[in-house]
Structures are given as C-alpha cells and as structure tokens.
N, C-alpha and C positions, 0 to 999 in steps of 0.2 A: 515861648513866644510864638504867636501866629505870624507867618510871613505872607503878606498879601501884596507886597510891592518890593521893588528892588531896594528902596531905601530901608525897608524893614530888614532886608537881608544884610545890608551894611551895618545897621545898628546891632543886629544879633552877632555878627562876626566880631565887632569891636567889643562886645560885652563878654566874650569868652575869656577864661582865665589865662590862656596862652595866646600869643600872637598868631594871627591867621594869614594865610595866603589865599586869595580869592581866585577860583579857577572858573574859566568860561569857555564854552564851546558854542560858537555861532553856527546856526543851521539855516537851511532853506527848506521849505516844504514844497515838494515837487510831486508831479504825477508820473508814475512809472510808465514806460513805453508800452508795456503789455497790459494796460488797464482795460477793464470792461467798460461798456457804455454807462452802466450804473455808477461805477467808480468815477468816471469822468464827470457825470452830472453832479455827484456829491461834491467833488473837488471844486467844480465851478460854483457851487452853492456855499463854498467856504468850509467844507468838511473833508476829512480823509487826506490822502497823500502820504508820501514817505519823507522822512527826515534825512537830509543830506548834510553831514558836517562840512563846514566851509573853512573854519579857522579856529585856532585855540589862542587863549590869552590868559596870562596870570598877572596878578597885581597884589601887592601887600594891602592889607585893609586900610593902611594909612595913605596909600597912593591914590585911592579912588574915593572921591568925596561924594559922588552922586551918580544917579543913572544918566543924567545929562552929560556928565563928563565921559562916561563909557560910550554913550551914544555918539558924541562928537568924535571920539577916536575911531569908533567902528565905521562911521560914515566916510572917513578918509580912506579906508581900506576895503570895506565890505558894504557897498551901498544896497545890496539886495538881500540881506539876511532877513529871516522871518522870526525865528525864536533864538534866544540865547539860553543855554543851560548853565546853571551855576552850582558850585559846590565850594566848600572851604577845606583847606588843609591846615591842620593845627601844628604849631611849633611845639617845642618842648624846652623846659628849663628857662623860660622867658626869652628863648631865642626863636625868632621867626623863621619859617621855612624859606629857603632860597628858591629862586626861579628854577634852578636845576632840579630841586626836589619835586617840582610840580610836573615835570615831564611825564613820568610814569602814570600818575593819577589822571593827567589830561588824556593820555592815550587810552586809559581804561574808560574814561568818560566817552570818548569817541566810539569805542567798541560797544559800550552800553547803548548809545544812541542808535548805532547801526543795527543792533540786535532788538531794539524796541524795549529794552529793560531799563527804563529811566526813572523808576520809582524813587530812588534816593537822590535824584537831581531835581533842582528847582528850575522849571522853565519860565522865562519871562518873555512877553511880547515886546514889540517895538515902542510901547508906551511905558514899559517898566512894571507892568502888572503881571502877576502870576497867571499861568494858564493851566487849566485842567485838561489833560490829554486822555482820550479814550483809546483803549486798545483795539 
C-alpha cells in the first residue's frame, strides 16, 4: 500500500495481522546558529534547516481515528511543530504493544532524526500529507 497521507498510515496500521502501536516524534525545522548566508536564504525560501525533536507520543491504532484528532491533541501541547515522524510497533500473538514497549523505539526514532537517518520513518506535514525530505 502506498502511503501519501496520514489517514493512509492509519488504514495500513489497522490492516496488519497483529495489533499496532503508532509512534510519533514531533519536530521543528530550525536554522542552525552557524549557518551560512546561502543556507539562511534557502531556509527563508522554505528549504533546508535542521530537524529538532520536540516531543514523542504513542497511541494504539484504535485510539487514533484521524489526523485531525492527532492535530487537535498536538495543538494543545506543541503549537509550533513542523513535521511529525511516524512509525508503527507491532504486537505479537494478538496482543498489542503497551505504551512502555514504545519507549525504546521512540528513543531510537529521536536519535535517527538527530542523525538525519530517517529513511524508515514517514514524515507528515501539518496538513497530514507525506513529505519528501532531501539529504
């Protein structure tokens, strides 16, 4: 299945044979203090910058019904996020992963984002559309 929107992500998670826990890392795109004038110009034109993880969240695939529901929750706690990276954690033997099971994978996601190795994560913008990131 091709995932081009957040709602596609939810549908795909619910279609898995084992229950899923949805993992999210909210980020801001920022300009580093030591940027060059060219980097500043590109950033002001909507390109470049660095990803700064702001917060993590995990939900069972049944808890989250839509992107709008996630957006509403995020607005209450993180009004200035730019991208949210998503992944899913699979349960086993028809048992869903617990929130405690999500801690280590969420920490790995944060480290991946800091390192710029986000190839296995799905980034979504504030409208719930997937985003193609350039290295």
